[in-house]
C-alpha positions as a Markdown table, in Angstrom:
| # | Residue | x | y | z |
|---|---|---|---|---|
| 1 | Met | -0.6 | -52.4 | -51.2 |
| 2 | Ala | 0.6 | -50.5 | -48.6 |
| 3 | Glu | 1.6 | -53.8 | -46.7 |
| 4 | Glu | 3.6 | -54.8 | -49.9 |
| 5 | Asp | 5.5 | -51.7 | -49.0 |
| 6 | Ile | 6.2 | -51.8 | -45.4 |
| 7 | Gln | 7.4 | -55.5 | -46.1 |
| 8 | Gly | 9.7 | -54.5 | -48.9 |
| 9 | Gln | 10.9 | -51.7 | -46.5 |
| 10 | Gln | 11.7 | -54.3 | -44.2 |
| 11 | Thr | 13.3 | -56.8 | -46.1 |
| 12 | Glu | 15.7 | -53.8 | -47.7 |
| 13 | Gly | 16.2 | -52.5 | -43.9 |
| 14 | Gly | 16.9 | -56.1 | -42.9 |
| 15 | Asp | 19.6 | -56.6 | -45.8 |
| 16 | Glu | 21.1 | -53.1 | -45.1 |
| 17 | Ala | 21.2 | -53.9 | -41.1 |
| 18 | Glu | 22.8 | -57.2 | -42.2 |
| 19 | Thr | 25.5 | -55.6 | -44.4 |
| 20 | Lys | 26.5 | -53.1 | -41.5 |
| 21 | Thr | 27.0 | -56.2 | -39.0 |
| 22 | Ala | 29.0 | -58.3 | -41.6 |
| 23 | Glu | 32.2 | -59.0 | -39.8 |
| 24 | Pro | 35.5 | -57.9 | -41.6 |
| 25 | Ser | 38.2 | -60.4 | -42.6 |
| 26 | Leu | 41.4 | -60.5 | -40.6 |
| 27 | Gln | 42.9 | -59.4 | -43.8 |
| 28 | Glu | 40.7 | -56.4 | -43.9 |
| 29 | Lys | 41.4 | -55.6 | -39.7 |
| 30 | Leu | 44.9 | -55.9 | -40.2 |
| 31 | Lys | 45.0 | -53.6 | -43.2 |
| 32 | Glu | 43.6 | -51.2 | -41.3 |
| 33 | Lys | 45.6 | -52.1 | -37.8 |
| 34 | Ile | 49.0 | -52.6 | -39.1 |
| 35 | Asp | 52.2 | -50.2 | -39.8 |
| 36 | Val | 54.3 | -51.1 | -42.7 |
| 37 | Arg | 57.5 | -49.1 | -43.2 |
| 38 | Val | 58.8 | -49.3 | -47.0 |
| 39 | Glu | 62.5 | -49.0 | -47.6 |
| 40 | Asp | 64.3 | -49.3 | -50.9 |
| 41 | Val | 67.0 | -51.5 | -50.8 |
| 42 | Gly | 68.3 | -51.9 | -54.4 |
| 43 | Thr | 66.9 | -51.7 | -58.4 |
| 44 | Leu | 63.0 | -52.9 | -58.3 |
| 45 | Arg | 63.6 | -54.3 | -54.6 |
| 46 | Lys | 61.8 | -53.4 | -51.0 |
| 47 | Lys | 62.0 | -53.9 | -47.7 |
| 48 | Leu | 59.0 | -53.8 | -45.6 |
| 49 | Thr | 59.3 | -53.7 | -41.7 |
| 50 | Ile | 55.3 | -54.7 | -40.7 |
| 51 | Thr | 54.3 | -54.3 | -37.3 |
| 52 | Val | 50.9 | -55.6 | -36.0 |
| 53 | Pro | 50.1 | -53.8 | -32.7 |
| 54 | Arg | 49.3 | -55.1 | -29.3 |
| 55 | Asp | 45.2 | -54.3 | -29.5 |
| 56 | Ala | 45.2 | -56.2 | -33.0 |
| 57 | Ile | 47.0 | -59.3 | -31.5 |
| 58 | Asp | 44.8 | -59.3 | -28.3 |
| 59 | Ala | 42.0 | -59.2 | -30.5 |
| 60 | Gln | 43.0 | -62.1 | -32.5 |
| 61 | Leu | 43.9 | -64.3 | -29.2 |
| 62 | Asp | 40.4 | -63.7 | -27.9 |
| 63 | Asp | 38.8 | -64.7 | -31.4 |
| 64 | Gln | 41.2 | -67.7 | -30.9 |
| 65 | Tyr | 40.4 | -69.0 | -28.0 |
| 66 | Glu | 36.7 | -68.1 | -28.1 |
| 67 | Glu | 36.8 | -70.2 | -31.1 |
| 68 | Leu | 38.6 | -73.0 | -28.4 |
| 69 | Arg | 35.9 | -72.5 | -26.2 |
| 70 | Arg | 33.0 | -73.1 | -28.4 |
| 71 | Glu | 34.9 | -76.2 | -30.1 |
| 72 | Ala | 37.5 | -77.8 | -27.8 |
| 73 | Leu | 37.1 | -81.1 | -25.4 |
| 74 | Val | 38.2 | -80.6 | -22.1 |
| 75 | Pro | 37.6 | -83.0 | -19.2 |
| 76 | Gly | 35.5 | -82.1 | -16.5 |
| 77 | Phe | 33.7 | -79.2 | -18.1 |
| 78 | Arg | 31.1 | -79.3 | -21.0 |
| 79 | Lys | 31.5 | -78.0 | -24.3 |
| 80 | Gly | 31.8 | -74.2 | -24.0 |
| 81 | Arg | 32.5 | -73.9 | -20.4 |
| 82 | Ala | 36.3 | -74.3 | -20.1 |
| 83 | Pro | 38.1 | -71.3 | -18.3 |
| 84 | Arg | 40.7 | -69.0 | -20.7 |
| 85 | Arg | 43.6 | -69.9 | -18.2 |
| 86 | Leu | 42.9 | -73.6 | -18.8 |
| 87 | Leu | 42.9 | -72.9 | -22.6 |
| 88 | Glu | 45.8 | -71.3 | -22.5 |
| 89 | Lys | 47.6 | -73.9 | -21.1 |
| 90 | Arg | 46.0 | -76.9 | -23.0 |
| 91 | Phe | 46.0 | -74.9 | -26.5 |
| 92 | Gly | 48.8 | -71.8 | -25.9 |
| 93 | His | 51.7 | -73.1 | -28.1 |
| 94 | Asp | 49.1 | -74.3 | -30.7 |
| 95 | Val | 47.6 | -70.7 | -30.7 |
| 96 | Gly | 50.8 | -68.9 | -31.1 |
| 97 | Glu | 51.7 | -70.8 | -33.9 |
| 98 | Thr | 48.5 | -70.2 | -35.3 |
| 99 | Leu | 48.5 | -66.1 | -34.8 |
| 100 | Val | 52.3 | -66.2 | -36.4 |
| 101 | Gln | 51.1 | -68.1 | -39.4 |
| 102 | Gln | 48.1 | -65.4 | -39.6 |
| 103 | Phe | 50.4 | -62.4 | -39.0 |
| 104 | Leu | 52.8 | -63.4 | -41.3 |
| 105 | Thr | 51.0 | -64.5 | -44.1 |
| 106 | Val | 47.6 | -62.4 | -44.0 |
| 107 | Gly | 49.6 | -59.5 | -42.8 |
| 108 | Tyr | 52.3 | -59.7 | -45.4 |
| 109 | Thr | 49.2 | -59.6 | -48.2 |
| 110 | Ala | 47.7 | -56.6 | -45.8 |
| 111 | Ala | 50.8 | -54.7 | -46.0 |
| 112 | Thr | 51.5 | -55.0 | -49.9 |
| 113 | Glu | 47.7 | -54.2 | -50.8 |
| 114 | Lys | 47.9 | -50.9 | -48.2 |
| 115 | Thr | 51.1 | -49.9 | -49.6 |
| 116 | Asp | 50.0 | -50.5 | -53.5 |
| 117 | Leu | 53.0 | -52.8 | -54.0 |
| 118 | Lys | 53.3 | -55.3 | -57.1 |
| 119 | Val | 55.5 | -58.2 | -55.8 |
| 120 | Leu | 56.6 | -60.9 | -57.5 |
| 121 | Gly | 57.0 | -64.0 | -56.3 |
| 122 | Asp | 57.0 | -64.9 | -52.4 |
| 123 | Pro | 59.2 | -62.3 | -49.8 |
| 124 | Leu | 62.2 | -63.4 | -47.9 |
| 125 | Ile | 62.0 | -62.9 | -44.3 |
| 126 | Trp | 64.7 | -61.5 | -41.9 |
| 127 | Val | 65.0 | -63.6 | -38.9 |
| 128 | Thr | 67.8 | -64.8 | -36.5 |
| 129 | Glu | 67.9 | -68.8 | -36.2 |
| 130 | Lys | 68.5 | -70.0 | -32.6 |
| 131 | Gly | 72.0 | -69.8 | -31.9 |
| 132 | Ala | 72.6 | -67.1 | -34.5 |
| 133 | Thr | 74.0 | -63.4 | -33.6 |
| 134 | Thr | 73.3 | -62.3 | -36.7 |
| 135 | Gln | 70.1 | -62.0 | -39.3 |
| 136 | Thr | 69.3 | -64.0 | -42.5 |
| 137 | Leu | 66.8 | -64.1 | -45.1 |
| 138 | Val | 64.9 | -67.0 | -45.5 |
| 139 | Gly | 61.8 | -68.1 | -47.1 |
| 140 | Pro | 58.3 | -68.1 | -45.2 |
| 141 | Gln | 57.9 | -71.4 | -44.6 |
| 142 | Lys | 61.1 | -71.3 | -42.6 |
| 143 | Ala | 60.1 | -67.9 | -41.1 |
| 144 | Leu | 57.2 | -69.8 | -39.7 |
| 145 | Glu | 59.3 | -72.3 | -37.4 |
| 146 | Ile | 61.6 | -69.3 | -36.0 |
| 147 | Leu | 59.2 | -66.7 | -35.7 |
| 148 | Glu | 57.0 | -66.1 | -32.2 |
| 149 | Val | 54.3 | -63.3 | -31.1 |
| 150 | Pro | 55.7 | -61.7 | -28.0 |
| 151 | Lys | 53.7 | -62.0 | -24.8 |
| 152 | Glu | 53.5 | -58.2 | -24.8 |
| 153 | Gly | 53.9 | -55.2 | -27.1 |
| 154 | Pro | 53.6 | -55.6 | -30.7 |
| 155 | Phe | 54.5 | -58.1 | -33.5 |
| 156 | Ser | 57.0 | -57.2 | -36.0 |
| 157 | Phe | 58.8 | -58.6 | -38.7 |
| 158 | Ser | 60.8 | -57.1 | -42.0 |
| 159 | Cys | 60.8 | -58.9 | -45.3 |
| 160 | Glu | 62.3 | -58.3 | -48.9 |
| 161 | Val | 60.4 | -58.3 | -51.9 |
| 162 | Glu | 61.0 | -58.0 | -55.9 |
| 163 | Val | 58.2 | -55.3 | -57.3 |
| 164 | Arg | 57.3 | -55.4 | -60.5 |
| 165 | Pro | 58.5 | -52.5 | -62.9 |
| 166 | Glu | 56.9 | -50.0 | -64.6 |
| 167 | Phe | 56.8 | -48.8 | -68.0 |
| 168 | Thr | 55.1 | -47.4 | -71.0 |
| 169 | Leu | 54.7 | -49.6 | -74.4 |
| 170 | Pro | 56.3 | -48.7 | -77.5 |
| 171 | Ala | 54.3 | -47.9 | -80.4 |
| 172 | Leu | 52.4 | -51.1 | -82.0 |
| 173 | Asp | 51.2 | -50.1 | -85.4 |
| 174 | Gly | 53.8 | -50.7 | -88.3 |
| 175 | Ile | 56.3 | -53.1 | -86.5 |
| 176 | Pro | 58.9 | -54.4 | -89.4 |
| 177 | Val | 58.4 | -57.8 | -89.9 |
| 178 | Thr | 59.8 | -60.1 | -92.5 |
| 179 | Arg | 58.4 | -63.5 | -93.5 |
| 180 | Pro | 61.9 | -66.2 | -93.8 |
| 181 | Val | 62.1 | -68.5 | -96.5 |
| 182 | Ile | 62.9 | -72.3 | -94.8 |
| 183 | Glu | 64.0 | -74.9 | -96.7 |
| 184 | Ile | 64.1 | -78.7 | -95.0 |
| 185 | Thr | 67.5 | -80.1 | -96.1 |
| 186 | Asp | 68.9 | -83.4 | -95.9 |
| 187 | Asp | 70.8 | -82.2 | -92.6 |
| 188 | Lys | 67.9 | -81.1 | -91.2 |
| 189 | Val | 66.2 | -84.9 | -91.8 |
| 190 | Asp | 69.6 | -86.4 | -90.3 |
| 191 | Ala | 69.5 | -83.9 | -86.9 |
| 192 | Gln | 65.8 | -85.1 | -86.6 |
| 193 | Met | 66.6 | -88.7 | -87.0 |
| 194 | Asp | 69.1 | -88.5 | -84.4 |
| 195 | Arg | 66.7 | -86.5 | -82.2 |
| 196 | Leu | 64.4 | -89.5 | -83.0 |
| 197 | Arg | 67.1 | -92.3 | -81.5 |
| 198 | Gly | 67.6 | -89.9 | -78.6 |
| 199 | Met | 63.9 | -89.9 | -77.4 |
| 200 | Leu | 64.5 | -94.0 | -77.1 |
| 201 | Gly | 67.8 | -93.7 | -75.6 |
| 202 | Thr | 68.6 | -95.0 | -72.5 |
| 203 | Tyr | 71.1 | -94.2 | -69.2 |
| 204 | Val | 73.7 | -97.2 | -68.9 |
| 205 | Ser | 76.3 | -97.5 | -66.3 |
| 206 | Ala | 80.0 | -96.8 | -68.0 |
| 207 | Gly | 82.1 | -98.5 | -64.9 |
| 208 | Glu | 84.4 | -97.3 | -63.4 |
| 209 | Gly | 84.7 | -94.3 | -66.0 |
| 210 | Pro | 86.2 | -92.0 | -66.8 |
| 211 | Val | 83.8 | -89.3 | -67.0 |
| 212 | Gln | 83.0 | -87.7 | -70.2 |
| 213 | Thr | 81.0 | -84.4 | -71.6 |
| 214 | Asp | 77.6 | -85.1 | -70.4 |
| 215 | Asp | 78.0 | -88.1 | -68.4 |
| 216 | Val | 75.2 | -88.4 | -65.8 |
| 217 | Leu | 76.6 | -89.0 | -62.2 |
| 218 | Thr | 75.8 | -89.8 | -58.8 |
| 219 | Ala | 78.2 | -87.6 | -56.1 |
| 220 | Asp | 78.7 | -86.6 | -53.0 |
| 221 | Ile | 79.3 | -82.7 | -52.5 |
| 222 | Gln | 80.7 | -80.7 | -50.0 |
| 223 | Met | 80.6 | -77.0 | -50.4 |
| 224 | Thr | 82.7 | -74.5 | -48.6 |
| 225 | Ser | 83.9 | -71.1 | -48.3 |
| 226 | Gly | 86.9 | -70.7 | -46.6 |
| 227 | Asp | 87.1 | -72.9 | -43.4 |
| 228 | Thr | 83.4 | -72.5 | -43.5 |
| 229 | Val | 81.5 | -76.0 | -44.4 |
| 230 | Leu | 78.4 | -74.5 | -45.8 |
| 231 | Lys | 76.6 | -77.8 | -47.2 |
| 232 | Glu | 77.4 | -81.2 | -47.4 |
| 233 | Glu | 75.0 | -83.8 | -49.8 |
| 234 | Gln | 75.3 | -87.6 | -50.6 |
| 235 | Asn | 73.9 | -89.3 | -53.8 |
| 236 | Val | 73.5 | -86.1 | -55.6 |
| 237 | Arg | 72.5 | -86.4 | -59.3 |
| 238 | Leu | 74.8 | -84.0 | -61.9 |
| 239 | Ala | 75.7 | -83.9 | -65.2 |
| 240 | Ala | 79.4 | -83.6 | -66.7 |
| 241 | Arg | 78.8 | -80.1 | -67.7 |
| 242 | Ser | 77.9 | -76.7 | -66.9 |
| 243 | Gln | 75.5 | -76.9 | -63.5 |
| 244 | Val | 74.2 | -74.6 | -61.6 |
| 245 | Val | 74.8 | -76.1 | -57.8 |
| 246 | Asp | 73.4 | -74.4 | -54.8 |
| 247 | Gly | 72.6 | -71.0 | -56.4 |
| 248 | Val | 76.7 | -70.9 | -57.9 |
| 249 | Val | 77.5 | -71.4 | -61.7 |
| 250 | Leu | 80.0 | -73.7 | -62.5 |
| 251 | Glu | 80.4 | -73.3 | -65.9 |
| 252 | Lys | 83.9 | -75.0 | -66.3 |
| 253 | Leu | 82.2 | -78.3 | -64.6 |
| 254 | Gly | 82.5 | -80.9 | -67.4 |
| 255 | Asp | 85.8 | -79.7 | -67.7 |
| 256 | Ala | 86.5 | -80.3 | -64.1 |
| 257 | Leu | 84.9 | -83.5 | -64.2 |
| 258 | Ala | 86.3 | -85.1 | -67.4 |
| 259 | Gly | 88.3 | -88.4 | -67.0 |
| 260 | Ala | 87.7 | -89.0 | -63.3 |
| 261 | Lys | 87.0 | -92.5 | -62.3 |
| 262 | Val | 84.6 | -93.5 | -59.7 |
| 263 | Asn | 85.7 | -92.7 | -56.0 |
| 264 | Glu | 88.0 | -89.9 | -57.2 |
| 265 | Val | 87.4 | -86.6 | -55.7 |
| 266 | Arg | 87.6 | -83.8 | -57.9 |
| 267 | Thr | 87.2 | -79.8 | -57.0 |
| 268 | Ile | 86.0 | -76.5 | -58.6 |
| 269 | Thr | 85.8 | -73.1 | -57.4 |
| 270 | Gly | 82.6 | -70.6 | -57.9 |
| 271 | Gln | 81.4 | -67.0 | -56.6 |
| 272 | Ile | 78.4 | -67.4 | -54.1 |
| 273 | Pro | 75.7 | -65.3 | -55.3 |
| 274 | Asp | 74.3 | -62.1 | -54.0 |
| 275 | Thr | 71.0 | -64.2 | -53.1 |
| 276 | Tyr | 72.8 | -66.7 | -51.2 |
| 277 | Val | 70.9 | -67.1 | -47.7 |
| 278 | Lys | 73.6 | -66.3 | -45.5 |
| 279 | Glu | 74.6 | -62.7 | -46.0 |
| 280 | Glu | 78.1 | -62.7 | -44.9 |
| 281 | Phe | 78.9 | -65.5 | -47.6 |
| 282 | Arg | 77.7 | -63.8 | -50.4 |
| 283 | Gly | 80.0 | -62.5 | -53.1 |
| 284 | Lys | 82.5 | -64.7 | -51.5 |
| 285 | Pro | 84.5 | -67.7 | -53.2 |
| 286 | Ala | 83.1 | -71.3 | -52.6 |
| 287 | Glu | 84.6 | -74.6 | -53.4 |
| 288 | Phe | 83.0 | -77.6 | -54.1 |
| 289 | Ala | 85.0 | -80.9 | -53.4 |
| 290 | Ile | 82.9 | -83.9 | -55.6 |
| 291 | Thr | 83.6 | -87.2 | -55.1 |
| 292 | Ile | 82.0 | -89.6 | -57.9 |
| 293 | Arg | 80.2 | -92.5 | -56.5 |
| 294 | Gln | 78.2 | -93.6 | -60.3 |
| 295 | Ile | 78.7 | -93.0 | -63.6 |
| 296 | Gln | 75.8 | -93.1 | -66.2 |
| 297 | Arg | 76.2 | -92.6 | -70.0 |
| 298 | Leu | 73.4 | -92.0 | -72.8 |
| 299 | Asp | 72.7 | -94.8 | -74.9 |
| 300 | Leu | 71.3 | -94.5 | -78.1 |
| 301 | Pro | 69.7 | -97.0 | -80.2 |
| 302 | Glu | 70.9 | -98.8 | -83.5 |
| 303 | Met | 68.9 | -97.7 | -86.5 |
| 304 | Asn | 67.7 | -101.0 | -87.1 |
| 305 | Glu | 64.5 | -103.0 | -88.0 |
| 306 | Glu | 63.2 | -102.9 | -84.5 |
| 307 | Phe | 63.7 | -99.0 | -84.5 |
| 308 | Phe | 62.0 | -98.3 | -87.5 |
| 309 | Lys | 58.9 | -100.3 | -86.4 |
| 310 | His | 59.1 | -98.9 | -82.8 |
| 311 | Phe | 58.0 | -95.8 | -85.0 |
| 312 | Gly | 55.6 | -98.0 | -87.3 |
| 313 | Phe | 57.9 | -98.3 | -90.6 |
| 314 | Glu | 59.1 | -100.9 | -91.9 |
| 315 | Thr | 62.9 | -99.2 | -93.5 |
| 316 | Glu | 64.6 | -96.5 | -92.6 |
| 317 | Ser | 63.5 | -94.5 | -96.3 |
| 318 | Glu | 60.2 | -94.7 | -95.0 |
| 319 | Leu | 61.2 | -93.6 | -91.6 |
| 320 | Arg | 63.3 | -90.6 | -93.5 |
| 321 | Gln | 60.1 | -89.8 | -95.9 |
| 322 | Trp | 57.8 | -89.3 | -92.7 |
| 323 | Val | 60.2 | -87.1 | -90.7 |
| 324 | Arg | 60.7 | -84.8 | -94.1 |
| 325 | Lys | 57.2 | -84.6 | -94.3 |
| 326 | Asp | 56.6 | -83.9 | -90.9 |
| 327 | Leu | 59.3 | -81.1 | -90.6 |
| 328 | Glu | 57.9 | -79.6 | -93.8 |
| 329 | Ser | 54.4 | -79.8 | -91.9 |
| 330 | Arg | 56.1 | -77.4 | -89.1 |
| 331 | Val | 57.6 | -75.0 | -92.1 |
| 332 | Gly | 54.8 | -72.6 | -91.6 |
| 333 | Glu | 54.9 | -72.6 | -87.7 |
| 334 | Gln | 58.8 | -72.0 | -87.7 |
| 335 | Ala | 58.2 | -69.3 | -89.9 |
| 336 | Arg | 55.4 | -67.8 | -87.9 |
| 337 | Gln | 58.0 | -68.2 | -84.7 |
| 338 | Ala | 60.7 | -66.4 | -86.6 |
| 339 | Met | 58.4 | -63.7 | -87.2 |
| 340 | Ala | 57.3 | -63.7 | -83.8 |
| 341 | Asp | 60.7 | -63.4 | -82.8 |
| 342 | Gln | 61.4 | -60.2 | -84.8 |
| 343 | Ile | 58.8 | -58.8 | -83.0 |
| 344 | Cys | 59.7 | -59.5 | -79.6 |
| 345 | Gln | 63.0 | -58.2 | -80.7 |
| 346 | Tyr | 61.2 | -54.8 | -81.6 |
| 347 | Leu | 59.1 | -54.8 | -78.3 |
| 348 | Leu | 62.8 | -55.4 | -76.4 |
| 349 | Glu | 64.6 | -52.5 | -78.2 |
| 350 | Asn | 62.1 | -50.3 | -77.8 |
| 351 | Thr | 60.5 | -50.8 | -74.4 |
| 352 | Ser | 62.8 | -49.6 | -71.6 |
| 353 | Phe | 62.7 | -50.4 | -67.5 |
| 354 | Glu | 64.9 | -52.2 | -64.9 |
| 355 | Leu | 64.9 | -55.3 | -63.4 |
| 356 | Pro | 65.4 | -56.2 | -59.8 |
| 357 | Glu | 69.2 | -56.2 | -59.3 |
| 358 | Arg | 69.2 | -60.1 | -57.3 |
| 359 | Leu | 66.7 | -62.0 | -60.2 |
| 360 | Ser | 64.7 | -64.5 | -57.5 |
| 361 | Glu | 65.2 | -68.2 | -58.1 |
| 362 | Arg | 61.6 | -68.4 | -58.5 |
| 363 | Gln | 61.7 | -66.0 | -61.7 |
| 364 | Val | 64.2 | -67.7 | -63.0 |
| 365 | Asn | 62.6 | -71.2 | -62.6 |
| 366 | His | 60.1 | -69.6 | -64.3 |
| 367 | Val | 61.9 | -68.8 | -67.4 |
| 368 | Thr | 63.7 | -72.5 | -67.4 |
| 369 | Met | 60.2 | -74.1 | -67.4 |
| 370 | Arg | 58.7 | -72.0 | -70.3 |
| 371 | Arg | 62.0 | -72.7 | -72.4 |
| 372 | Met | 61.8 | -76.7 | -71.5 |
| 373 | Leu | 57.9 | -76.7 | -72.8 |
| 374 | Glu | 59.1 | -74.5 | -75.9 |
| 375 | Leu | 61.7 | -77.4 | -76.4 |
| 376 | Tyr | 59.0 | -80.5 | -75.7 |
| 377 | Glu | 56.7 | -78.6 | -78.3 |
| 378 | Gln | 59.4 | -78.8 | -81.2 |
| 379 | Gly | 60.0 | -82.3 | -80.3 |
| 380 | Val | 63.4 | -82.4 | -78.9 |
| 381 | Pro | 64.3 | -85.5 | -76.6 |
| 382 | Pro | 64.4 | -85.4 | -72.8 |
| 383 | Ala | 68.1 | -86.1 | -72.8 |
| 384 | Glu | 68.4 | -83.1 | -74.9 |
| 385 | Val | 66.2 | -80.6 | -73.3 |
| 386 | Glu | 68.6 | -81.2 | -70.3 |
| 387 | Lys | 71.1 | -80.4 | -71.8 |
| 388 | Ile | 70.0 | -76.6 | -73.2 |
| 389 | Leu | 68.1 | -75.9 | -69.6 |
| 390 | Asp | 71.8 | -76.8 | -68.2 |
| 391 | Glu | 73.3 | -74.1 | -70.5 |
| 392 | Leu | 70.7 | -71.6 | -70.1 |
| 393 | Lys | 70.9 | -71.5 | -66.0 |
| 394 | Thr | 74.4 | -71.3 | -66.4 |
| 395 | Arg | 74.7 | -68.4 | -69.4 |
| 396 | Ala | 75.3 | -64.9 | -68.8 |
| 397 | Arg | 72.1 | -63.7 | -66.7 |
| 398 | Ala | 71.1 | -61.8 | -69.9 |
| 399 | Asp | 69.4 | -64.9 | -71.1 |
| 400 | Ala | 67.0 | -64.9 | -68.3 |
| 401 | Val | 66.6 | -60.8 | -68.1 |
| 402 | Thr | 65.4 | -60.8 | -71.7 |
| 403 | Ser | 62.8 | -63.9 | -71.0 |
| 404 | Met | 61.9 | -62.0 | -68.1 |
| 405 | Lys | 62.0 | -58.8 | -69.9 |
| 406 | Leu | 59.3 | -60.3 | -72.5 |
| 407 | Ala | 56.9 | -61.9 | -69.6 |
| 408 | Phe | 56.5 | -58.8 | -68.5 |
| 409 | Val | 55.9 | -56.5 | -71.8 |
| 410 | Phe | 53.0 | -59.7 | -72.5 |
| 411 | Glu | 51.9 | -59.3 | -69.4 |
| 412 | Asn | 51.3 | -55.4 | -70.0 |
| 413 | Leu | 50.1 | -56.4 | -73.0 |
| 414 | Ala | 47.3 | -59.0 | -72.3 |
| 415 | Glu | 45.9 | -56.0 | -69.3 |
| 416 | Lys | 46.0 | -53.6 | -72.3 |
| 417 | Phe | 44.2 | -55.4 | -75.0 |
| 418 | Asp | 42.3 | -57.9 | -71.8 |
| 419 | Val | 43.7 | -60.8 | -73.4 |
| 420 | Asp | 42.5 | -64.3 | -71.6 |
| 421 | Val | 44.1 | -67.7 | -72.4 |
| 422 | Ala | 41.0 | -70.3 | -72.3 |
| 423 | Glu | 41.7 | -73.7 | -70.8 |
| 424 | Glu | 41.2 | -75.0 | -74.0 |
| 425 | Glu | 44.2 | -74.1 | -75.6 |
| 426 | Ile | 46.1 | -74.3 | -72.8 |
| 427 | Asn | 45.3 | -78.3 | -73.4 |
| 428 | Ala | 45.9 | -78.1 | -77.3 |
| 429 | Gln | 49.5 | -77.4 | -76.8 |
| 430 | Ile | 49.8 | -80.2 | -74.5 |
| 431 | Ala | 48.1 | -82.2 | -76.5 |
| 432 | Ala | 50.7 | -81.1 | -79.2 |
| 433 | Ile | 53.8 | -81.5 | -77.1 |
| 434 | Ala | 52.4 | -85.4 | -76.3 |
| 435 | Arg | 52.0 | -86.4 | -79.5 |
| 436 | Arg | 55.7 | -85.2 | -80.5 |
| 437 | Gln | 56.7 | -86.6 | -77.2 |
| 438 | Gly | 54.8 | -90.0 | -77.8 |
| 439 | Arg | 54.3 | -90.1 | -73.8 |
| 440 | Arg | 50.7 | -89.4 | -72.6 |
| 441 | Phe | 48.9 | -86.1 | -72.2 |
| 442 | Asp | 48.4 | -86.4 | -68.0 |
| 443 | Arg | 52.1 | -86.8 | -67.6 |
| 444 | Val | 52.8 | -84.1 | -69.7 |
| 445 | Arg | 50.2 | -82.0 | -67.8 |
| 446 | Glu | 52.1 | -82.6 | -64.5 |
| 447 | Ile | 55.2 | -80.8 | -65.7 |
| 448 | Ser | 53.2 | -78.0 | -67.6 |
C-alpha cells in the first residue's frame, strides 16, 4: 500500500513537473512581450501600433535556426551540425519571411487578446510601398509582401480594425406581433410563373446593341481621378444597372450605358469611398470610361409544351395549379417571416448603438450573401437575384446598417440564450433552397 502511495506521488509529481516545463506557444510569448498602443480613429474603429521587442525577435530567430539546424540538409555537413552563419546565408530570406508572417498574424492576435478588443473581420495594415512616399492601408496578404523584420531594434507595425459595439438588449417580454392574412391571388401566380421562366432563361448575344436595362456587358474599364489613372481592366463583366465598381457606387450606370453599341465608350462619375486603399484619393470624384465589347441579354423560354414538361406537367393549367398549391403551402412560412420582421423592427427601434463609420467590405459582403441565400430559398431565379443584390449594394447604406445591427443583436441574443445552430439544421435549409432552385445540394452548399 505504501509502495502504491509512493508511485502515485511520483506520478503526480511527474505530471506537475511536465506541466511546469510545458513550452508556451508563440502567441502566449508575444502576448507577454509585445507593446500595444491603441488609438481611437473613428466610431468603433481603432488603430493599433504593435511593437515586438528585440529580445523576442532574437529568441524567435534562434528557434527558427535551431529547427533548421536539426532538419536542413547542408552539403558538407552532417544533419544537425551546420554552422549558424551558413544557415543564415542559405535560409536568411526564408526565415525573415517566416518571422514577418508570425509577428504580423500571431502578433496581431496576441495584441487583440492583450487589449481585450472584440474585432470585426481582418485588419488593414499601414505600409509604405516601394517607391512611395506616403503610407497606405492594405490587407494582411499584401502587407506580408512589403514588411520586413529589421536587423537591429524592434519590429513595429500599425493596423486599423473595426470593433464590435457594446449595448444592452431591450425587454423581450410582450413584444407586439400581429399575424398577417396572406391571400394567393392570380397576380401572385402569374409572378411565380414568370420566375419559373427566369430559372430556365439563358443569356444570348444582343449583337451590336443597343444596350438595354439589365443587359450583361463585357467591357474594358479605366478608372481615373483627376490626371491619375487608378485602375485599368479588360473584359470586365457588369450589368447595365446600378453597380458598385471598385467600391464606387454608380447608381445611374444603367442610364449612362443605355443605347450604347459595341466598341462605344461611355463615361460616368462617382465618389471614391473613404475605405479606398489609397488614402489621398478618398472622398474625391472618380471617372469611369467604359468601352463596351460584348452585349448579352436574358432570353426567356416560351410557355409551351416543352416548358411545361420540364416541370413535369402536360398543360399550362396543370402547372398553374401546382404553382398555386406551392404558394399556398408557403403561406404559413410567409406569415412567420412577416411576424419575424415585426420582431426585428422592435429590436431595431429599441436597441441603440453605433456602427463603425466605415462598414468594412467584408461585413457588407456578409450582408449581401445572407440576402442572396434568402432569395434563393424563396425560389427567386438567379438573374433576378443578381439584380436585387446589385440594388442592395448601391442603395443608401441604411440597408447594410440595418442588416448589420440585426446581426449584432442576434449574436447577443444567441450568447444570452446559449443558442447553437446544428449542422443538420444548416443542411436542411440548403436542401430546401436546392429543391426550389432545381439544383444539386452540393452546388448550393458551395455558395452558402
